N, C-alpha and C positions, 0 to 999 in steps of 0.2 A: 601427543594428540594435538591436532591443528586448533581444535577449539580451545584447548587449555593455554596455546600459544597466544592466540588473539586475547583471550582474557588477560593474560599476564601483560601483554602490550597495552591494552586498554587501562589496566590498573596503573602502570607505570606512567602513563600520559594523563591520569587523572579523569579518564572519561567515565561516564556512568557504567557501573557494573550490573546494575539490576533494571529489568525493564520496568519496574515500578517507578524508577527515576524518570523514565520516558513516557509516563502516563498510563501504563497497563495497570489494571486493578484486579484484585482476586476474583471479582465476578466475571472478568473477561476471560479466565483461563478454560472454563467449559466451552465457551464459544471457539476459542482458538483450537481446542482439540476437536470439536465437531468440524470446523473448517479443514483441518488437516487430514481428517479421515473421510471426508464427504466423497472423494474421488479415489478409490482404491487403485493401487498400482503395483507392479512387480518390484519386490524388494529381496535383497539377498538374506535379509533376516526378517523373520515374521514379527509383527507387533500388533498390539491391540489399542483400543481407544485409551485404555488406562496408561499404557506406555507412553503414548503421545501426551496425555494429560500431565504426566510427571515432568516432562521437559520445561513446559512454560512455568510450572511451579518453582522449580529450580532457578530459572532465568528471572523470575520475579523476586526471588530472593537475593539475586547476585552471586550464586554459588559458582565455585569453579567447576567447568564441565567435567563430568566422569567419562 
């Protein structure tokens, strides 16, 4: 997975792995999900706002991407 490769490279280089290290707070997660779903578009995979909301939560914690 490309995301995992970028995460591995960032870790190896000592780059921040969690967006909280870049200033994102838990309070920002709902706003990020709202912005990401404000303008629907065609996607090969259906997703919900809850799906989108989980992505920045994982990024906030610096988890390896699934």
